[in-house]
PQR file of N, CA, C, O and H, with PARSE charges and radii, in Angstrom:
ATOM      1  N   MET A   1      31.438 147.064  44.833 -0.4000 1.5000
ATOM      2  CA  MET A   1      30.804 146.033  44.659 -0.0000 2.0000
ATOM      3  C   MET A   1      31.931 144.571  44.640  0.5500 1.7000
ATOM      4  O   MET A   1      32.763 144.302  43.774 -0.5500 1.4000
ATOM      5  N   ILE A   2      31.631 143.861  45.797 -0.4000 1.5000
ATOM      6  CA  ILE A   2      32.370 142.685  46.096 -0.0000 2.0000
ATOM      7  C   ILE A   2      31.847 141.456  45.279  0.5500 1.7000
ATOM      8  O   ILE A   2      30.728 140.996  45.504 -0.5500 1.4000
ATOM      9  H   ILE A   2      30.955 144.080  46.501  0.4000 1.0000
ATOM     10  N   THR A   3      32.721 140.908  44.279 -0.4000 1.5000
ATOM     11  CA  THR A   3      32.203 140.120  43.390 -0.0000 2.0000
ATOM     12  C   THR A   3      32.840 138.720  43.520  0.5500 1.7000
ATOM     13  O   THR A   3      33.878 138.715  44.181 -0.5500 1.4000
ATOM     14  H   THR A   3      33.630 141.282  44.096  0.4000 1.0000
ATOM     15  N   ARG A   4      32.443 137.552  43.037 -0.4000 1.5000
ATOM     16  CA  ARG A   4      33.039 136.544  43.261 -0.0000 2.0000
ATOM     17  C   ARG A   4      34.855 136.649  42.456  0.5500 1.7000
ATOM     18  O   ARG A   4      35.961 136.567  42.990 -0.5500 1.4000
ATOM     19  H   ARG A   4      31.599 137.555  42.500  0.4000 1.0000
ATOM     20  N   GLU A   5      34.580 136.789  41.478 -0.4000 1.5000
ATOM     21  CA  GLU A   5      36.003 137.307  40.764 -0.0000 2.0000
ATOM     22  C   GLU A   5      36.867 138.100  41.249  0.5500 1.7000
ATOM     23  O   GLU A   5      38.044 137.987  40.907 -0.5500 1.4000
ATOM     24  H   GLU A   5      33.682 136.855  41.044  0.4000 1.0000
ATOM     25  N   LEU A   6      36.488 139.011  42.093 -0.4000 1.5000
ATOM     26  CA  LEU A   6      37.146 140.000  42.871 -0.0000 2.0000
ATOM     27  C   LEU A   6      37.807 139.186  44.064  0.5500 1.7000
ATOM     28  O   LEU A   6      39.012 139.327  44.273 -0.5500 1.4000
ATOM     29  H   LEU A   6      35.532 139.104  42.371  0.4000 1.0000
ATOM     30  N   ILE A   7      37.079 138.382  44.809 -0.4000 1.5000
ATOM     31  CA  ILE A   7      37.843 137.743  45.701 -0.0000 2.0000
ATOM     32  C   ILE A   7      38.596 136.544  45.211  0.5500 1.7000
ATOM     33  O   ILE A   7      39.418 136.089  46.006 -0.5500 1.4000
ATOM     34  H   ILE A   7      36.100 138.268  44.639  0.4000 1.0000
ATOM     35  N   GLN A   8      38.485 136.009  44.174 -0.4000 1.5000
ATOM     36  CA  GLN A   8      39.404 134.810  43.591 -0.0000 2.0000
ATOM     37  C   GLN A   8      40.476 135.669  43.431  0.5500 1.7000
ATOM     38  O   GLN A   8      41.526 135.390  44.011 -0.5500 1.4000
ATOM     39  H   GLN A   8      37.817 136.379  43.528  0.4000 1.0000
ATOM     40  N   ARG A   9      40.390 136.818  42.641 -0.4000 1.5000
ATOM     41  CA  ARG A   9      41.946 137.301  42.398 -0.0000 2.0000
ATOM     42  C   ARG A   9      42.730 137.793  43.266  0.5500 1.7000
ATOM     43  O   ARG A   9      43.956 137.890  43.218 -0.5500 1.4000
ATOM     44  H   ARG A   9      39.537 137.045  42.170  0.4000 1.0000
ATOM     45  N   ILE A  10      41.730 138.229  44.386 -0.4000 1.5000
ATOM     46  CA  ILE A  10      42.702 138.651  45.706 -0.0000 2.0000
ATOM     47  C   ILE A  10      43.670 137.394  46.335  0.5500 1.7000
ATOM     48  O   ILE A  10      44.820 137.388  46.773 -0.5500 1.4000
ATOM     49  H   ILE A  10      40.734 138.151  44.426  0.4000 1.0000
ATOM     50  N   ASN A  11      42.695 136.396  46.172 -0.4000 1.5000
ATOM     51  CA  ASN A  11      42.883 135.146  46.791 -0.0000 2.0000
ATOM     52  C   ASN A  11      44.399 134.404  45.980  0.5500 1.7000
ATOM     53  O   ASN A  11      45.391 133.824  46.420 -0.5500 1.4000
ATOM     54  H   ASN A  11      41.760 136.401  45.816  0.4000 1.0000
ATOM     55  N   GLU A  12      43.987 134.740  44.791 -0.4000 1.5000
ATOM     56  CA  GLU A  12      45.309 134.076  43.655 -0.0000 2.0000
ATOM     57  C   GLU A  12      46.447 135.011  44.058  0.5500 1.7000
ATOM     58  O   GLU A  12      47.532 134.469  44.269 -0.5500 1.4000
ATOM     59  H   GLU A  12      43.180 135.211  44.433  0.4000 1.0000
ATOM     60  N   LEU A  13      46.367 136.249  44.186 -0.4000 1.5000
ATOM     61  CA  LEU A  13      47.277 137.084  44.439 -0.0000 2.0000
ATOM     62  C   LEU A  13      47.845 136.907  45.678  0.5500 1.7000
ATOM     63  O   LEU A  13      49.045 137.178  45.659 -0.5500 1.4000
ATOM     64  H   LEU A  13      45.485 136.689  44.015  0.4000 1.0000
ATOM     65  N   SER A  14      47.442 136.562  46.718 -0.4000 1.5000
ATOM     66  CA  SER A  14      47.725 136.275  48.079 -0.0000 2.0000
ATOM     67  C   SER A  14      48.451 134.851  48.243  0.5500 1.7000
ATOM     68  O   SER A  14      49.414 134.772  49.007 -0.5500 1.4000
ATOM     69  H   SER A  14      46.466 136.342  46.733  0.4000 1.0000
ATOM     70  N   ARG A  15      48.074 133.907  47.650 -0.4000 1.5000
ATOM     71  CA  ARG A  15      48.640 132.569  47.293 -0.0000 2.0000
ATOM     72  C   ARG A  15      50.127 132.735  46.509  0.5500 1.7000
ATOM     73  O   ARG A  15      51.094 132.156  47.004 -0.5500 1.4000
ATOM     74  H   ARG A  15      47.293 133.971  47.030  0.4000 1.0000
ATOM     75  N   LYS A  16      50.265 133.378  45.522 -0.4000 1.5000
ATOM     76  CA  LYS A  16      51.666 133.746  44.933 -0.0000 2.0000
ATOM     77  C   LYS A  16      52.532 134.405  45.563  0.5500 1.7000
ATOM     78  O   LYS A  16      53.738 134.184  45.446 -0.5500 1.4000
ATOM     79  H   LYS A  16      49.479 133.849  45.120  0.4000 1.0000
ATOM     80  N   GLN A  17      51.903 135.540  46.516 -0.4000 1.5000
ATOM     81  CA  GLN A  17      52.633 136.135  47.109 -0.0000 2.0000
ATOM     82  C   GLN A  17      53.593 135.453  48.393  0.5500 1.7000
ATOM     83  O   GLN A  17      54.743 135.726  48.737 -0.5500 1.4000
ATOM     84  H   GLN A  17      50.924 135.720  46.611  0.4000 1.0000
ATOM     85  N   ARG A  18      52.815 134.665  48.824 -0.4000 1.5000
ATOM     86  CA  ARG A  18      53.633 133.613  49.768 -0.0000 2.0000
ATOM     87  C   ARG A  18      54.322 132.223  49.206  0.5500 1.7000
ATOM     88  O   ARG A  18      54.965 131.414  49.874 -0.5500 1.4000
ATOM     89  H   ARG A  18      51.881 134.444  48.545  0.4000 1.0000
ATOM     90  N   ALA A  19      54.002 132.159  47.734 -0.4000 1.5000
ATOM     91  CA  ALA A  19      54.685 131.180  47.264 -0.0000 2.0000
ATOM     92  C   ALA A  19      56.027 131.435  46.710  0.5500 1.7000
ATOM     93  O   ALA A  19      57.035 130.809  47.037 -0.5500 1.4000
ATOM     94  H   ALA A  19      53.480 132.817  47.191  0.4000 1.0000
ATOM     95  N   GLU A  20      55.967 132.604  45.660 -0.4000 1.5000
ATOM     96  CA  GLU A  20      56.573 133.091  44.784 -0.0000 2.0000
ATOM     97  C   GLU A  20      57.230 134.656  45.013  0.5500 1.7000
ATOM     98  O   GLU A  20      58.350 135.045  44.681 -0.5500 1.4000
ATOM     99  H   GLU A  20      55.149 133.112  45.394  0.4000 1.0000
ATOM    100  N   GLY A  21      56.258 135.332  45.621 -0.4000 1.5000
ATOM    101  CA  GLY A  21      56.520 136.532  45.789 -0.0000 2.0000
ATOM    102  C   GLY A  21      55.639 137.418  44.377  0.5500 1.7000
ATOM    103  O   GLY A  21      55.061 136.866  43.441 -0.5500 1.4000
ATOM    104  H   GLY A  21      55.348 135.016  45.890  0.4000 1.0000
ATOM    105  N   LEU A  22      55.765 138.749  44.593 -0.4000 1.5000
ATOM    106  CA  LEU A  22      54.893 139.591  43.608 -0.0000 2.0000
ATOM    107  C   LEU A  22      55.657 140.574  42.821  0.5500 1.7000
ATOM    108  O   LEU A  22      56.623 141.257  43.161 -0.5500 1.4000
ATOM    109  H   LEU A  22      56.234 139.198  45.353  0.4000 1.0000
ATOM    110  N   THR A  23      54.988 140.501  41.626 -0.4000 1.5000
ATOM    111  CA  THR A  23      56.070 141.595  41.135 -0.0000 2.0000
ATOM    112  C   THR A  23      55.343 143.512  41.118  0.5500 1.7000
ATOM    113  O   THR A  23      54.136 143.711  40.985 -0.5500 1.4000
ATOM    114  H   THR A  23      54.203 139.946  41.350  0.4000 1.0000
ATOM    115  N   PRO A  24      56.017 144.275  41.222 -0.5600 1.5000
ATOM    116  CA  PRO A  24      55.627 145.765  41.484  0.2800 2.0000
ATOM    117  C   PRO A  24      54.198 145.829  40.841  0.5500 1.7000
ATOM    118  O   PRO A  24      53.333 146.462  41.446 -0.5500 1.4000
ATOM    119  N   GLY A  25      53.961 145.352  39.920 -0.4000 1.5000
ATOM    120  CA  GLY A  25      52.730 145.557  39.022 -0.0000 2.0000
ATOM    121  C   GLY A  25      51.606 145.124  39.671  0.5500 1.7000
ATOM    122  O   GLY A  25      50.544 145.744  39.730 -0.5500 1.4000
ATOM    123  H   GLY A  25      54.664 144.838  39.428  0.4000 1.0000
ATOM    124  N   GLU A  26      51.948 143.579  40.375 -0.4000 1.5000
ATOM    125  CA  GLU A  26      50.965 142.863  40.921 -0.0000 2.0000
ATOM    126  C   GLU A  26      50.680 143.123  42.487  0.5500 1.7000
ATOM    127  O   GLU A  26      49.574 142.886  42.972 -0.5500 1.4000
ATOM    128  H   GLU A  26      52.810 143.075  40.327  0.4000 1.0000
ATOM    129  N   LYS A  27      51.707 143.602  43.206 -0.4000 1.5000
ATOM    130  CA  LYS A  27      51.436 144.398  44.169 -0.0000 2.0000
ATOM    131  C   LYS A  27      50.480 145.922  44.286  0.5500 1.7000
ATOM    132  O   LYS A  27      49.910 146.445  45.244 -0.5500 1.4000
ATOM    133  H   LYS A  27      52.605 143.794  42.812  0.4000 1.0000
ATOM    134  N   GLU A  28      50.566 146.168  43.395 -0.4000 1.5000
ATOM    135  CA  GLU A  28      49.693 147.471  42.878 -0.0000 2.0000
ATOM    136  C   GLU A  28      48.471 146.976  43.128  0.5500 1.7000
ATOM    137  O   GLU A  28      47.654 147.259  44.004 -0.5500 1.4000
ATOM    138  H   GLU A  28      51.029 145.743  42.617  0.4000 1.0000
ATOM    139  N   GLU A  29      48.445 146.028  42.050 -0.4000 1.5000
ATOM    140  CA  GLU A  29      46.748 145.666  41.885 -0.0000 2.0000
ATOM    141  C   GLU A  29      46.357 144.817  42.904  0.5500 1.7000
ATOM    142  O   GLU A  29      45.149 144.588  42.973 -0.5500 1.4000
ATOM    143  H   GLU A  29      49.109 145.798  41.338  0.4000 1.0000
ATOM    144  N   GLN A  30      47.223 144.202  43.858 -0.4000 1.5000
ATOM    145  CA  GLN A  30      46.434 143.339  45.073 -0.0000 2.0000
ATOM    146  C   GLN A  30      46.061 144.850  46.125  0.5500 1.7000
ATOM    147  O   GLN A  30      45.080 144.923  46.865 -0.5500 1.4000
ATOM    148  H   GLN A  30      48.204 144.388  43.802  0.4000 1.0000
ATOM    149  N   GLN A  31      46.807 145.634  45.998 -0.4000 1.5000
ATOM    150  CA  GLN A  31      46.427 146.876  46.742 -0.0000 2.0000
ATOM    151  C   GLN A  31      45.268 147.382  46.739  0.5500 1.7000
ATOM    152  O   GLN A  31      44.561 147.715  47.690 -0.5500 1.4000
ATOM    153  H   GLN A  31      47.604 145.575  45.397  0.4000 1.0000
ATOM    154  N   LYS A  32      45.009 147.454  45.160 -0.4000 1.5000
ATOM    155  CA  LYS A  32      43.861 148.148  44.485 -0.0000 2.0000
ATOM    156  C   LYS A  32      42.694 147.242  44.834  0.5500 1.7000
ATOM    157  O   LYS A  32      41.562 147.700  44.989 -0.5500 1.4000
ATOM    158  H   LYS A  32      45.583 147.183  44.387  0.4000 1.0000
ATOM    159  N   LEU A  33      42.973 145.981  44.953 -0.4000 1.5000
ATOM    160  CA  LEU A  33      41.660 145.098  44.904 -0.0000 2.0000
ATOM    161  C   LEU A  33      41.285 144.971  46.092  0.5500 1.7000
ATOM    162  O   LEU A  33      40.065 144.859  46.213 -0.5500 1.4000
ATOM    163  H   LEU A  33      43.893 145.609  44.827  0.4000 1.0000
ATOM    164  N   ARG A  34      42.105 144.936  47.377 -0.4000 1.5000
ATOM    165  CA  ARG A  34      42.031 144.752  48.830 -0.0000 2.0000
ATOM    166  C   ARG A  34      41.165 146.320  49.072  0.5500 1.7000
ATOM    167  O   ARG A  34      40.184 146.400  49.811 -0.5500 1.4000
ATOM    168  H   ARG A  34      43.096 145.027  47.278  0.4000 1.0000
ATOM    169  N   ASN A  35      41.630 147.284  48.447 -0.4000 1.5000
ATOM    170  CA  ASN A  35      40.921 148.774  48.830 -0.0000 2.0000
ATOM    171  C   ASN A  35      39.687 148.543  48.360  0.5500 1.7000
ATOM    172  O   ASN A  35      38.739 148.623  49.142 -0.5500 1.4000
ATOM    173  H   ASN A  35      42.427 147.219  47.846  0.4000 1.0000
ATOM    174  N   LEU A  36      39.487 148.228  47.053 -0.4000 1.5000
ATOM    175  CA  LEU A  36      37.882 148.185  46.580 -0.0000 2.0000
ATOM    176  C   LEU A  36      37.148 146.918  47.629  0.5500 1.7000
ATOM    177  O   LEU A  36      35.980 147.160  47.932 -0.5500 1.4000
ATOM    178  H   LEU A  36      40.256 148.162  46.418  0.4000 1.0000
ATOM    179  N   TYR A  37      37.644 145.823  48.101 -0.4000 1.5000
ATOM    180  CA  TYR A  37      37.222 144.874  48.746 -0.0000 2.0000
ATOM    181  C   TYR A  37      36.560 145.783  50.017  0.5500 1.7000
ATOM    182  O   TYR A  37      35.364 145.923  50.271 -0.5500 1.4000
ATOM    183  H   TYR A  37      38.593 145.626  47.854  0.4000 1.0000
ATOM    184  N   LEU A  38      37.705 146.344  50.720 -0.4000 1.5000
ATOM    185  CA  LEU A  38      37.396 147.146  51.823 -0.0000 2.0000
ATOM    186  C   LEU A  38      36.192 148.267  51.766  0.5500 1.7000
ATOM    187  O   LEU A  38      35.340 148.445  52.637 -0.5500 1.4000
ATOM    188  H   LEU A  38      38.676 146.230  50.514  0.4000 1.0000
ATOM    189  N   LYS A  39      36.308 148.855  50.741 -0.4000 1.5000
ATOM    190  CA  LYS A  39      35.218 149.921  50.678 -0.0000 2.0000
ATOM    191  C   LYS A  39      33.860 149.281  50.700  0.5500 1.7000
ATOM    192  O   LYS A  39      32.996 149.763  51.433 -0.5500 1.4000
ATOM    193  H   LYS A  39      37.000 148.711  50.033  0.4000 1.0000
ATOM    194  N   GLY A  40      33.567 148.081  49.846 -0.4000 1.5000
ATOM    195  CA  GLY A  40      32.599 147.099  49.764 -0.0000 2.0000
ATOM    196  C   GLY A  40      32.223 146.837  50.957  0.5500 1.7000
ATOM    197  O   GLY A  40      31.058 147.139  51.216 -0.5500 1.4000
ATOM    198  H   GLY A  40      34.268 147.689  49.251  0.4000 1.0000
ATOM    199  N   ILE A  41      32.942 146.293  51.903 -0.4000 1.5000
ATOM    200  CA  ILE A  41      32.351 145.778  53.214 -0.0000 2.0000
ATOM    201  C   ILE A  41      32.246 146.745  54.273  0.5500 1.7000
ATOM    202  O   ILE A  41      31.805 146.371  55.359 -0.5500 1.4000
ATOM    203  H   ILE A  41      33.889 146.048  51.692  0.4000 1.0000
ATOM    204  N   ARG A  42      32.658 148.156  54.068 -0.4000 1.5000
ATOM    205  CA  ARG A  42      32.707 149.402  55.013 -0.0000 2.0000
ATOM    206  C   ARG A  42      31.137 149.799  54.631  0.5500 1.7000
ATOM    207  O   ARG A  42      30.465 150.287  55.539 -0.5500 1.4000
ATOM    208  H   ARG A  42      33.017 148.460  53.185  0.4000 1.0000
ATOM    209  N   ALA A  43      30.493 149.601  53.258 -0.4000 1.5000
ATOM    210  CA  ALA A  43      29.267 150.042  52.655 -0.0000 2.0000
ATOM    211  C   ALA A  43      28.381 149.406  53.104  0.5500 1.7000
ATOM    212  O   ALA A  43      27.339 149.930  53.499 -0.5500 1.4000
ATOM    213  H   ALA A  43      31.039 149.204  52.520  0.4000 1.0000
ATOM    214  N   LYS A  44      28.636 147.995  53.141 -0.4000 1.5000
ATOM    215  CA  LYS A  44      27.448 146.892  53.705 -0.0000 2.0000
ATOM    216  C   LYS A  44      27.445 147.279  55.050  0.5500 1.7000
ATOM    217  O   LYS A  44      26.302 147.603  55.375 -0.5500 1.4000
ATOM    218  H   LYS A  44      29.482 147.570  52.820  0.4000 1.0000
ATOM    219  N   VAL A  45      28.230 147.378  55.947 -0.4000 1.5000
ATOM    220  CA  VAL A  45      28.042 147.829  57.191 -0.0000 2.0000
ATOM    221  C   VAL A  45      27.750 148.674  57.658  0.5500 1.7000
ATOM    222  O   VAL A  45      27.491 148.657  58.861 -0.5500 1.4000
ATOM    223  H   VAL A  45      29.158 147.115  55.683  0.4000 1.0000
ATOM    224  N   ALA A  46      27.628 150.206  56.640 -0.4000 1.5000
ATOM    225  CA  ALA A  46      27.065 151.264  57.183 -0.0000 2.0000
ATOM    226  C   ALA A  46      25.448 151.248  56.942  0.5500 1.7000
ATOM    227  O   ALA A  46      24.565 151.714  57.663 -0.5500 1.4000
ATOM    228  H   ALA A  46      27.838 150.220  55.662  0.4000 1.0000
ATOM    229  N   ASP A  47      25.322 150.392  55.389 -0.4000 1.5000
ATOM    230  CA  ASP A  47      23.665 150.083  55.213 -0.0000 2.0000
ATOM    231  C   ASP A  47      23.207 149.146  56.189  0.5500 1.7000
ATOM    232  O   ASP A  47      21.998 149.254  56.397 -0.5500 1.4000
ATOM    233  H   ASP A  47      26.038 150.013  54.803  0.4000 1.0000
ATOM    234  N   ALA A  48      23.760 148.299  56.827 -0.4000 1.5000
ATOM    235  CA  ALA A  48      23.401 147.468  57.977 -0.0000 2.0000
ATOM    236  C   ALA A  48      22.666 148.388  59.039  0.5500 1.7000
ATOM    237  O   ALA A  48      21.464 148.524  59.269 -0.5500 1.4000
ATOM    238  H   ALA A  48      24.742 148.211  56.658  0.4000 1.0000
ATOM    239  N   LEU A  49      23.794 148.980  59.613 -0.4000 1.5000
ATOM    240  CA  LEU A  49      23.515 150.059  60.622 -0.0000 2.0000
ATOM    241  C   LEU A  49      22.399 151.151  60.380  0.5500 1.7000
ATOM    242  O   LEU A  49      21.549 151.567  61.168 -0.5500 1.4000
ATOM    243  H   LEU A  49      24.770 148.870  59.426  0.4000 1.0000
ATOM    244  N   GLU A  50      22.613 151.456  59.221 -0.4000 1.5000
ATOM    245  CA  GLU A  50      21.159 152.609  58.849 -0.0000 2.0000
ATOM    246  C   GLU A  50      20.036 152.107  59.029  0.5500 1.7000
ATOM    247  O   GLU A  50      19.081 152.644  59.590 -0.5500 1.4000
ATOM    248  H   GLU A  50      23.303 151.118  58.581  0.4000 1.0000
ATOM    249  N   SER A  51      20.099 150.823  58.464 -0.4000 1.5000
ATOM    250  CA  SER A  51      18.457 150.050  58.275 -0.0000 2.0000
ATOM    251  C   SER A  51      18.012 149.447  59.877  0.5500 1.7000
ATOM    252  O   SER A  51      16.960 148.839  60.076 -0.5500 1.4000
ATOM    253  H   SER A  51      20.875 150.386  58.008  0.4000 1.0000
ATOM    254  N   HIS A  52      18.835 149.690  60.738 -0.4000 1.5000
ATOM    255  CA  HIS A  52      18.729 149.610  62.134 -0.0000 2.0000
ATOM    256  C   HIS A  52      18.520 150.940  62.769  0.5500 1.7000
ATOM    257  O   HIS A  52      18.339 150.889  63.985 -0.5500 1.4000
ATOM    258  H   HIS A  52      19.689 150.183  60.576  0.4000 1.0000
ATOM    259  N   GLY A  53      18.506 151.923  62.309 -0.4000 1.5000
ATOM    260  CA  GLY A  53      18.148 153.467  62.566 -0.0000 2.0000
ATOM    261  C   GLY A  53      19.658 153.931  63.268  0.5500 1.7000
ATOM    262  O   GLY A  53      19.694 154.664  64.256 -0.5500 1.4000
ATOM    263  H   GLY A  53      18.653 151.965  61.321  0.4000 1.0000
ATOM    264  N   ILE A  54      20.722 153.463  62.695 -0.4000 1.5000
ATOM    265  CA  ILE A  54      21.756 154.022  63.373 -0.0000 2.0000
ATOM    266  C   ILE A  54      22.394 154.918  62.240  0.5500 1.7000
ATOM    267  O   ILE A  54      22.339 154.453  61.101 -0.5500 1.4000
ATOM    268  H   ILE A  54      20.692 152.868  61.892  0.4000 1.0000
ATOM    269  N   LYS A  55      22.898 155.953  62.390 -0.4000 1.5000
ATOM    270  CA  LYS A  55      23.534 156.964  61.416 -0.0000 2.0000
ATOM    271  C   LYS A  55      24.566 157.499  61.554  0.5500 1.7000
ATOM    272  O   LYS A  55      24.811 157.848  62.709 -0.5500 1.4000
ATOM    273  H   LYS A  55      22.943 156.331  63.315  0.4000 1.0000
ATOM    274  N   PRO A  56      25.481 157.766  60.623 -0.5600 1.5000
ATOM    275  CA  PRO A  56      26.533 158.274  60.722  0.2800 2.0000
ATOM    276  C   PRO A  56      26.466 159.662  61.143  0.5500 1.7000
ATOM    277  O   PRO A  56      25.572 160.408  60.743 -0.5500 1.4000
ATOM    278  N   VAL A  57      27.525 160.087  62.061 -0.4000 1.5000
ATOM    279  CA  VAL A  57      27.413 161.168  62.700 -0.0000 2.0000
ATOM    280  C   VAL A  57      28.283 162.206  61.250  0.5500 1.7000
ATOM    281  O   VAL A  57      29.191 161.966  60.454 -0.5500 1.4000
ATOM    282  H   VAL A  57      28.251 159.481  62.386  0.4000 1.0000
ATOM    283  N   LYS A  58      27.436 163.316  61.513 -0.4000 1.5000
ATOM    284  CA  LYS A  58      28.318 164.526  60.411 -0.0000 2.0000
ATOM    285  C   LYS A  58      29.581 164.968  61.103  0.5500 1.7000
ATOM    286  O   LYS A  58      29.702 164.930  62.328 -0.5500 1.4000
ATOM    287  H   LYS A  58      26.699 163.512  62.160  0.4000 1.0000
ATOM    288  N   LYS A  59      30.265 165.276  60.504 -0.4000 1.5000
ATOM    289  CA  LYS A  59      31.753 165.992  61.091 -0.0000 2.0000
ATOM    290  C   LYS A  59      31.633 167.537  60.244  0.5500 1.7000
ATOM    291  O   LYS A  59      30.977 167.767  59.228 -0.5500 1.4000
ATOM    292  H   LYS A  59      30.167 165.307  59.509  0.4000 1.0000
ATOM    293  N   HIS A  60      32.412 168.388  60.956 -0.4000 1.5000
ATOM    294  CA  HIS A  60      32.059 169.888  60.168 -0.0000 2.0000
ATOM    295  C   HIS A  60      32.705 169.814  59.300  0.5500 1.7000
ATOM    296  O   HIS A  60      32.160 170.152  58.249 -0.5500 1.4000
ATOM    297  H   HIS A  60      32.945 168.200  61.781  0.4000 1.0000
ATOM    298  N   ASN A  61      33.940 169.427  59.218 -0.4000 1.5000
ATOM    299  CA  ASN A  61      34.761 169.248  58.094 -0.0000 2.0000
ATOM    300  C   ASN A  61      35.828 168.532  58.113  0.5500 1.7000
ATOM    301  O   ASN A  61      35.956 167.854  59.132 -0.5500 1.4000
ATOM    302  H   ASN A  61      34.383 169.152  60.071  0.4000 1.0000
ATOM    303  N   ASN A  62      37.033 168.406  56.964 -0.4000 1.5000
ATOM    304  CA  ASN A  62      38.119 167.668  57.194 -0.0000 2.0000
ATOM    305  C   ASN A  62      39.094 168.250  57.958  0.5500 1.7000
ATOM    306  O   ASN A  62      39.969 167.554  58.475 -0.5500 1.4000
ATOM    307  H   ASN A  62      36.929 168.957  56.136  0.4000 1.0000
ATOM    308  N   SER A  63      39.052 169.581  58.111 -0.4000 1.5000
ATOM    309  CA  SER A  63      40.062 170.878  58.350 -0.0000 2.0000
ATOM    310  C   SER A  63      39.453 171.275  59.941  0.5500 1.7000
ATOM    311  O   SER A  63      40.038 172.201  60.503 -0.5500 1.4000
ATOM    312  H   SER A  63      38.342 170.147  57.691  0.4000 1.0000
ATOM    313  N   CYS A  64      38.680 170.827  60.440 -0.4000 1.5000
ATOM    314  CA  CYS A  64      37.708 171.200  61.900 -0.0000 2.0000
ATOM    315  C   CYS A  64      38.730 170.805  62.842  0.5500 1.7000
ATOM    316  O   CYS A  64      39.269 169.698  62.826 -0.5500 1.4000
ATOM    317  H   CYS A  64      38.204 170.074  59.984  0.4000 1.0000
ATOM    318  N   ARG A  65      39.041 171.937  63.844 -0.4000 1.5000
ATOM    319  CA  ARG A  65      39.928 171.765  64.967 -0.0000 2.0000
ATOM    320  C   ARG A  65      39.344 171.709  65.963  0.5500 1.7000
ATOM    321  O   ARG A  65      39.965 171.653  67.024 -0.5500 1.4000
ATOM    322  H   ARG A  65      38.603 172.836  63.856  0.4000 1.0000
ATOM    323  N   CYS A  66      37.976 171.709  65.925 -0.4000 1.5000
ATOM    324  CA  CYS A  66      37.325 172.290  67.317 -0.0000 2.0000
ATOM    325  C   CYS A  66      37.630 171.270  68.516  0.5500 1.7000
ATOM    326  O   CYS A  66      37.456 171.719  69.649 -0.5500 1.4000
ATOM    327  H   CYS A  66      37.472 171.754  65.063  0.4000 1.0000
ATOM    328  N   GLY A  67      38.003 170.136  68.407 -0.4000 1.5000
ATOM    329  CA  GLY A  67      38.189 169.129  69.368 -0.0000 2.0000
ATOM    330  C   GLY A  67      37.235 168.356  69.622  0.5500 1.7000
ATOM    331  O   GLY A  67      37.464 167.235  70.075 -0.5500 1.4000
ATOM    332  H   GLY A  67      38.144 169.770  67.487  0.4000 1.0000
ATOM    333  N   HIS A  68      36.099 168.747  69.408 -0.4000 1.5000
ATOM    334  CA  HIS A  68      34.924 168.001  69.493 -0.0000 2.0000
ATOM    335  C   HIS A  68      34.710 166.849  68.491  0.5500 1.7000
ATOM    336  O   HIS A  68      34.233 165.729  68.669 -0.5500 1.4000
ATOM    337  H   HIS A  68      35.913 169.658  69.039  0.4000 1.0000
ATOM    338  N   CYS A  69      35.251 167.509  67.266 -0.4000 1.5000
ATOM    339  CA  CYS A  69      34.919 166.180  66.299 -0.0000 2.0000
ATOM    340  C   CYS A  69      36.230 165.204  65.990  0.5500 1.7000
ATOM    341  O   CYS A  69      36.175 164.261  65.201 -0.5500 1.4000
ATOM    342  H   CYS A  69      35.638 168.419  67.121  0.4000 1.0000
ATOM    343  N   ALA A  70      37.443 165.589  66.754 -0.4000 1.5000
ATOM    344  CA  ALA A  70      38.392 164.656  66.610 -0.0000 2.0000
ATOM    345  C   ALA A  70      38.018 163.613  67.875  0.5500 1.7000
ATOM    346  O   ALA A  70      38.602 162.529  67.896 -0.5500 1.4000
ATOM    347  H   ALA A  70      37.488 166.356  67.395  0.4000 1.0000
ATOM    348  N   THR A  71      37.067 163.929  68.910 -0.4000 1.5000
ATOM    349  CA  THR A  71      36.745 162.625  70.056 -0.0000 2.0000
ATOM    350  C   THR A  71      35.584 162.582  69.631  0.5500 1.7000
ATOM    351  O   THR A  71      35.059 161.802  70.426 -0.5500 1.4000
ATOM    352  H   THR A  71      36.593 164.809  68.894  0.4000 1.0000
ATOM    353  N   GLU A  72      34.943 162.835  69.037 -0.4000 1.5000
ATOM    354  CA  GLU A  72      33.343 162.205  68.501 -0.0000 2.0000
ATOM    355  C   GLU A  72      33.422 161.188  68.173  0.5500 1.7000
ATOM    356  O   GLU A  72      34.455 160.801  67.626 -0.5500 1.4000
ATOM    357  H   GLU A  72      35.371 163.468  68.392  0.4000 1.0000
ATOM    358  N   LYS A  73      32.155 160.202  68.422 -0.4000 1.5000
ATOM    359  CA  LYS A  73      32.239 158.742  67.973 -0.0000 2.0000
ATOM    360  C   LYS A  73      31.699 158.781  66.733  0.5500 1.7000
ATOM    361  O   LYS A  73      30.893 159.702  66.597 -0.5500 1.4000
ATOM    362  H   LYS A  73      31.316 160.516  68.866  0.4000 1.0000
ATOM    363  N   ARG A  74      31.884 158.024  65.678 -0.4000 1.5000
ATOM    364  CA  ARG A  74      31.520 157.985  64.059 -0.0000 2.0000
ATOM    365  C   ARG A  74      30.020 157.675  64.075  0.5500 1.7000
ATOM    366  O   ARG A  74      29.214 158.290  63.377 -0.5500 1.4000
ATOM    367  H   ARG A  74      32.539 157.276  65.788  0.4000 1.0000
ATOM    368  N   TRP A  75      29.734 156.805  64.812 -0.4000 1.5000
ATOM    369  CA  TRP A  75      28.315 156.491  64.688 -0.0000 2.0000
ATOM    370  C   TRP A  75      27.311 157.069  66.144  0.5500 1.7000
ATOM    371  O   TRP A  75      27.907 157.315  67.193 -0.5500 1.4000
ATOM    372  H   TRP A  75      30.389 156.305  65.378  0.4000 1.0000
ATOM    373  N   LYS A  76      26.199 157.193  66.080 -0.4000 1.5000
ATOM    374  CA  LYS A  76      25.462 157.393  67.073 -0.0000 2.0000
ATOM    375  C   LYS A  76      23.989 157.071  66.784  0.5500 1.7000
ATOM    376  O   LYS A  76      23.572 157.269  65.643 -0.5500 1.4000
ATOM    377  H   LYS A  76      25.715 156.994  65.228  0.4000 1.0000
ATOM    378  N   ASN A  77      23.143 156.571  67.765 -0.4000 1.5000
ATOM    379  CA  ASN A  77      22.035 156.039  67.538 -0.0000 2.0000
ATOM    380  C   ASN A  77      20.778 157.129  67.574  0.5500 1.7000
ATOM    381  O   ASN A  77      20.212 157.564  68.577 -0.5500 1.4000
ATOM    382  H   ASN A  77      23.483 156.410  68.692  0.4000 1.0000
ATOM    383  N   ASN A  78      20.583 157.357  66.547 -0.4000 1.5000
ATOM    384  CA  ASN A  78      19.079 158.343  66.317 -0.0000 2.0000
ATOM    385  C   ASN A  78      18.066 158.084  66.534  0.5500 1.7000
ATOM    386  O   ASN A  78      17.161 158.888  66.311 -0.5500 1.4000
ATOM    387  H   ASN A  78      21.043 157.003  65.733  0.4000 1.0000
TER
END
């Protein structure tokens, strides 16, 4: 979930990175926070698409090599 505190911390780390650099621990924290933020954005986009009748396409599985799954669009209008 995206919170004001999450965005503030991401921005703090970004400013510090540009100004003086980050420690390895801060770099790791920054990456985790960015991934959390992106996960939240993706969930919001998926919810918005689904609320308009656009559902995600189901894949066979991660190791499927049928050729169809690799070229199939991620979303389709149902």
